[in-house]
Structure formats: structure tokens, C-alpha cells
N, C-alpha and C positions, 0 to 999 in steps of 0.2 A: 238714808239709816245708816248707825254705823256700824261697819261690819267686823268682827272678830279680828284683832291683831295675834295671829298666832306666835309671832316672835315673842311678844311681852306676855301671853298667856304660858307657853310653854316654860317661861322664868317663874311665873306663878306656882306653876304645877310641880315643877323641880323645888323649890321652897317649901310647900306643901307636905309633899313627901318627904323631905329631908327631914324636917320638924318629927313626923308621925313616925318614922322608921329607925332615925339617928342611925349609928356604925352598926347595931345589930342586926334590925328587920324587928318582924313583928313575931317578937318571940314567941306569942300564946301560940300562932297561929303554926309556928313552924314547928313546935312543940308538940301541938295537937292532933293536925292536921297531914296526911299520907301523903308524901311527895308525888306518888301517883295517882291521888284523887282527881276526877273529874268532875264538874257540877254546872249547873246550868241555874242561874238567878234572873230573877225578874226584878227591875227597879217598877215601884208600885206606888200608884197617886193615891193618898190618905187626905185631901181635901175634896171639900163640898165642889169646887170652883175653882179653880187653876187654870194661867196661863203657860205653857210650859218654854222657857227658855236655859239653854245650855246645854241642852243632851248632846251636842259636839262635844264640848268639853269635859263631859264625863268619859266619853269614849277615848279622849285623849287622855285622860287619866290610867283608863285601864289598861289603854294598849302601850303607854310606859311600863307601866310594869311587866307585864307578858306581850310584847306584839303578834303573838299567836293567840290571841282570847279572840274570841269571836262575839261583835256587838252588832246586834240588831237592834235599830231604832223601829218602835212601830208606832209613835208618837213623832211630831216634828214641833219644830220651835214656832212659836204663833199661835198652835193647837189651843182650844179651850178643852181642857181635863177635868176629869171630874172623879170624883171616889173611884176606886175599886179599877179604875182603867190600866191598861199596863202599857209603860212607857218604852219600855225594853228591854232585851233579854241577852244575856251576858252567857257564853258557854266556852269550857275549857276549864283550867287548872284551879281547883278549889282555892287552893292554896293562893293563888293570883288575884283572885278574886275578893277572897275576904280579905286580903292587904288593902286593897285599892278602896273600898268600900266605903269608908268615912270621909275621904277626902275625895272623892268623886261626888257622895252626898251632900259635903260642906260646898262645893262650888255650884252644884244643881241647884240644890233648898233655897239658897240666898238669889240665885237670878231668877231664878220660879218668882220669887217675892217681891224682883221688883217687878219685873214684867207684869205682875198680877198686880200690884197696886196703880200700876201707871194705864191698864187698863182698865182698873174701877177709875179711875182722875177723866182719863180720855172719853169715856162713856157718860160722863155729866157734860161733855162739847158737843156730843153728836147730832145736837138741833141748831149748833154754831157753825161759823165759819174760825172761827177763835181754834187757837192750837195748845194744848197745855205740855211746856218743857219743861226740860231737868234741868240741873243748875252743876255748878262745881262739886255741892258736897257731897261727893263719893267715898267712899272707903279708900284710902290711900293704897296706888299702885294699882284696882281695880276699876279704874274708870273706863279704860275700853269696853270689860266685860258687862259693869253696870248700866252706860250710854245703852249698849246692844241692846241688853231686857227691854231697856225704858222704850225701844223703838220696836223691838218684838211687842212690847206690851200695848203699842197703840199711839205711844205720845211722842214727841218732839227732843231732839235734840238742840240743847244751846251750845253757843262756844265748847270745845272742848276744854283750853288751855287758858293760858295768860298769853298766847302770843296768836291766835287766831280770829281776834277781836279786839278792836279798843272798848273798854269799858270803863269810864269815867264816873266813878262812886263818889259817895258823901267824903271820903277819906282823900281822895285826890283832891275835889273841891275845896276842899278846907285848908290843901296847901296852895294850891295856887290861890285862892282866897288874900294870901301875903302878902301877894305881892299888889291887891288892892281889887276894886269893881272891877266886874265883867269875869270874874273866873271861869264861870263854864263857856265863854268866848275865847277867852284866852287859850282853856286846857285844848277844846276842838281844835283851834287854829295848829297848835303847836304839833298835837296830833297829826293831822294831815299833813303836816310839813313833813314830819318823822317818818310816818308812815301810810305814804298816797294810795296802797292799794286797799289795806284794809276797811269796813266798816266802821263805825263808830257809832256806840250807845252810850246815851249820859242817864246816870241814874236822878229821877226829879223828884222832891221831897214836896214840891209843893207849886201850887200852879206857876208863878212866876219866872220859876226856874224851869217849868215845862215849856214856857213863851220864849223861854231865852236859845233854849234847845233845838226848838224846833225852826226859831229865825236862824241859827246856824246852819242850817242843814246838816243835822246828824239821820243818820239813815234811821235809828232805832233810840227808842225813849223809853226809860223804865219807870214805870208810875211807882215806887215804892210806898206800904202803906197808906193808899191813900183808900179813902170812904165811896162807894159805888159812886155817891153823887158828885163827888169830886172827879173820878176817873170819867163822867159822862162831859163833866165840863171841860179836860183835857182835851176826849174828843173834838171839841168843838174848837177848841184854841187850835190844835195841831189841824185840822182840816184837810186830814188825808197827807200831809207834808212828809211826816214818819210814821214805819212802824210804830204803834204800843202797846208794851208789855205791861202786864198788872204784878205787882209780886210784893211780898213780904204778908206776912197775916190769913193768905190763902190755906181756908178748908175746902173740904170736898163738897161741903152744903154750900158753899159761897160760889160754887163754878158757873152752875146754870144760870147764875144771875148776872155774873161776870161776863158769860159769852154773848148776854143780848147789848150789852153796854155798848158795841162798838169797837172793845182793843182788840187786836190781833193775836196777842199771845197770854200766856198765862203761868207764869213758871213758880216753881215748888221745889224744895230740897226734899220734902219727903216722899217724893219719887225714889229716891234710893238713901236718903237717913233715917229713916221710918217706918222700913220695912219689916216684916214677919217674914222668914225664912219658913219655905212651904211645906207641907208634912209627905215626905216623901222615903219608903222602905227600898230596903233590898232584901227578898225573900230567896231564899236558897230553895227548888224544888225538886231538884235530884243530885245524887250523890252516887257515883258508881267508885 
């Protein structure tokens, strides 16, 4: 599972607070709330069903504003939460709590949305050995956090970036084909020579391309926008020589049937690019 890279996350939090506070701070709170006011606030789930992700990120936001704030998590990442459940209690400076409210909620609501979507997708494959994966279709700068949330929700992580796996896609094949036939074989051989330590995945649009990729000895073959019948034929062609990944045109309604075909993975950008932020509120309970 992806772990939170706090060095990156701290940069995101700092940027988020900077764009919210500018050079004057939370002017409304500074004007209306006494400096000495102390309060207790509750993070509250307002969804019928939600997978929690990012509770420590929310804590980080509040404690960057005021290290003296006490943040007590009542639920943990990966927990299934329902409407009305308390997620955390924050106590301390009322000014600090109000100042951090929106930034903290923006992070945790988004990450819970990713985790919950991933949970729903993974649940569709629970009766098979097939694993649903995320993609690189992530919010720029948020990839580490979003892939973390995907894993929290019970789905798997594909490659992190362009550096940790060779992935020969259609545009790579087209450019390699300018030199003649055997584009996949040529691209694979060059990749093996340049980066012998990396696994290779080939995106295949046709069964002929599946066969060529399998004959090259690649570790992974992506079956791009294939029907279930085509994928069944691909499974037979490859016969265990490579891991197979279904991708393109993947909807949650198709997952159960794809899981029975024999492919190893299903990848879907929807886990990160089509999520709805979860409804979580921050409610002030006590002011002194």
C-alpha cells in the first residue's frame, strides 16, 4: 500500500493554507472571535456509507496552524463510517480551529471520496482473484495522497509515475512502427536494454498485439477497450505467460463479469478522477 509522503503533503498543506490566508490571515475570525476563546469541535460524517481516509492529514493541518491544538481521532483510516458518527475531536484555540476548518475538510473530504469509490469498485470483485487498480489520472501534486486513499479503500496501486515501470502504449507503438514491422518487439527489446531492472507492460488493442507482446516475454499486457469475449481469447493466447490487465470502458457494472474471465487486474481512472468529495462537517460544541 502507498504510504503518505509527509514531505510532499506538508508542501501541499502549506500551499493550501497560504492561498486561504494570504498575508492577512482569517480576517473574519480575527475580527469576531476573542483571542482567548477556547472551544471543542467535532468532525462529523454526514454520509450513509463512507470509508475514512486522511484523518492524519486533517490533524496535520490543524497542528500547523496551532501546535497546541489537541486532535483526537475517534476513527481510523480504512474504517467504514456512517451518518452521524464522530470522526475526531479538536480542542483548543477557537481561532485556530475556525482558521483550519476549510483546508482540513478539503483534504479529508476528497480523500474519503477516493477511498469510498475504491471500496465500491473493489467490492464488486470480492468473489474473484482479480484486483482493481488505479491509474495516473490523479489531481496534479496529489498523486501520493490519492493513491494512498485508493489503497485504504481496498483497491490496488498501478505504477506511481513514468519512472517505475516501462509502459508501451499506443503512441509509443505508432512511433516505433515508423521503422517498420514488429514495432512491439522492437520497443520491448529497446526497453529491456535501456532499463533491465524494470518490468514492462504493453498496451494491446488487438489480439495480434496481445500475441506479439506475450511472445516478447513482457510481464504485463494491458487489454485496451476489449469486449469480454475478446478478453477471454486473450487469456487463452497468453496462457499465463504474462499478467493481464483490463482497461478502457470499465464501469462498475462490468467488474463482476470481468472478474470471472481470468484477467489479473482491472484498471480504472474513475477511482481518482470521477469521485465525489464526501460530506463531512466540523461542528463547534463548546466555546469558553
